[in-house]
N, C-alpha and C positions, 0 to 999 in steps of 0.2 A: 405347107408341109406339116403333116401331123407329127406331134411329139409322142413320146412313149406314154404320157398321161392320157392323151387323146385316144390312143389305141386300146387303152385298158377297158375292161368290162365294168359294169355298174357296181358290182360288189368290190372289185379291186379299187375303184375310185373312192368308195366310201371308206375303205380301210386306210387308204393313203391320206384322205382328208382327216380322219380321226387321229391318225398318227401325227399329222401336221398340227392339229389342234392341241395335242398333248405337248408337243415340242415347242410350239410358238403360240401360246394362248392369247397373248396380247394382240398379235396381228390378226388372228382369226376372229376375235371379238370385235375389233375395229371394222373388219370387212363385213361382218354380219350386221353391225349397226349401220354402216353405209348402205347396204342393200335394203335394210328395213326402212330407213329414212327416205331412200330413193323411191321405193315402191309407194310409200305414203304420199310423196310428192306427186307421183304420176296419178294416183287416185284423186288427190286434191285438185290437180289441174283439170282432170276430166269432169269432175263434179262441178267445179267452178265454171267451166265452159258451158255445161248443160244449164246451170242456174242462170248464167248471163244470157243464154240463148232464149230461155223461156220468159225472162223478165225484161227482155229487150234493152239490155244495157248498151253502153256506148262502144264504139270501135276500140277504144283504148283498153277496155276490159278484155275483149277478145284477144287482142295482141299480147297482153300480159299472160293470159292463160296459155296461149300457144308457146310463148317463150319459156314459161315454166315447164311445160310438157317436153319441149325439145331439149332443154337443159337437163332435165331428169333422165331422159332417154339416153343422152350422150354419156352422162355419168354412169348410168346402169351398164352400158356397153363397156365403158372403160374399166369399171370395177370387175366385171366378169372376165374381161381379158387379162387384167392384172392377176386375178385369182388363178386363172388357168396358167399364166406364166409362172407364178410362185409355186404352184403345185408341180409343174413340169420340172422346174429347177430342183425342187425338193426330191422328186423321184430320181432325177439324174444324180444328185449328190449322194443319196442313200444307196444307189446301185454301186457306186465306186467304193464304198466302205466295206 
């Protein structure tokens, strides 16, 4: 089921996110850091897998690269879902005021 935040347009979402950043800057900074670190982790795992593939490394290295990629992907989805939930709650709480 879509929330009010999900049904908003692109400009409205930007406005809500900017208002959220002003009201709760610590949470938004932590969320941005998590997203940045997670994207770096995904790129690292892909590059490491390609490097291991061309240098014919052992099976252990392939397994570690895949585990890092899967973990980063799970964290990315979790952070994005949490961000969506926080912004949905923020929209709902500001509508009542």
